N, C-alpha and C positions, 0 to 999 in steps of 0.2 A: 504494500500499499504506500502511496505517496502522501506526504503531508501537505494538505492544501486547506488552510483554515478558511478559505473563501467558500468552500462547498459545504453543503449541509452535513455530508459524511465527515468532512474535516472538522466541522464544529463539534459534532458529537464525539469524535475521537479526541478532540482537543481537551474535552472535559477530563479525559483520562491521561493527558500528557502527550497526545499525538497518536497517530495510527500505529507506529512501530511500538510505542509504549503499551498501547491497548493489546496488541498481539502478544507482547511479552507477559503482560498482566494476565491474559487469558490462559497462556501456557502455565504460568506460575500458579494460578488458581486451581487448574486441573491437577498439578503436581501436589499442591497443598491438600487437595481433596483425597488424592491417593494416599498421601502420607498420613492424614488423619484416619482414614479407614484402616490403614495398616497399624495404627497406634504409635506412630513415630512422633507425634506432637499432640499436645493437649494445652488447653487454656482454661483458667479459672472462670467462674460464672461472671464475676464483676468485669474482668477484662473482655470476656466474650460478649457481654451485653453491650459494651461500648462499640466493639467491632460490628456486632449484629445491627446496632442502630445506624451506624454509618452506611452499611450496605443497604439496609432497608430504605434509608432516605434516598439513596441513588436509584434503587429499584422503583420507588414511588415516582420519582421524576421521569424515569423511562416509561412507566406505565401510562402516564399522561400523554406521552408522545406516541405510544404504541397504537392508540386509536386512529391516529393519522397515518401511521406507517402502512396499515392495511390498504389504504387507498392508493398508495404508491405501487402496489403490486397488481393493480388493475389497469387495464388499458384505458386511457382517457377517451372520452367521447368527442373526438375531433370531427367526426363525419364519416361517410362511407366511401368517398372517392379514394383513388390510389394514393395521393399525397397524404391524406388524412390517416390512412392505414399505415403508411411508412413512418409518418411522424409519431403515431401512437406506439408502433413497435420500437422506434428509437427511444422514446420516452421510457418504455418498460426496460429496455436494455440498460439505459443510463441509471435507473433506480435499483436494478437487481440483476447484475450480470457478472460481477467479479468482486474481489475482496475490497475494492475501492468504492464500491457503490453504496449509497446511503443505506439501503435495507440491510445489506450484509454487515456493515459496520454496526448498525443498530443492534442486530441480533447477536453479533460477537460480543457487544457490551453487556447485553442481557445474559448471555450464556456465562460470561466471566463472573458477573455478579451472582448468578445462581450457584455456580460451583463454589465461589467464595463463601456464600451464606451457608451452604451445605457443609463445607469444610469446618466452618466455625461451629455449627451445631454439633458435629461429630466430635470436634476437639473439646468442646465443653463436656460432652458426655464421657469422653475418655478421661478427662481430668477428674470428674466426679467419681468414675469407677476406680481410678488409680488411687484417689484419696480414700475411698471406702476400703479398698484392699489394704492400703497402708495402715488404716486405723484398725482393721481386723488383725493384721499381723502384729501390731504393737499390743493390742489387747491379748493376743495369744502369749506373748512374751511376759506381759504384766501378770497374766493369770499363772504362768509357770513360776514366776518369782514369788507369788504369794503362797505357794504350796509348801 
């Protein structure tokens, strides 16, 4: 993807630091999700709630835009003559044809945030589970000492 802050796709990507950064963030979010599922990282509830809130705020902003994105995946009604059909096809290609197009950048941002949110949720649950396991292990040692 190229960075062009003048395009709608570029402006959406700019929220995340540019299209290259959005791609990196998307890959990192997928990696974080895999690591969280594998139990390689965990986060306490307080920290996780701050992270979750930030992700949720971004998801809410994108949800507002999502209503209009659907329209960009439909052929505009320019008319029925040859030129109108070509113009409509060109419009559709511009909106959803490659990784630089608005629709795909938008969905990449949504996907990244969804992966990140899921990773945070799993990381919180892993922290809670590891804290509970540690408490049980300490109670076992404590109970052995009291004998």
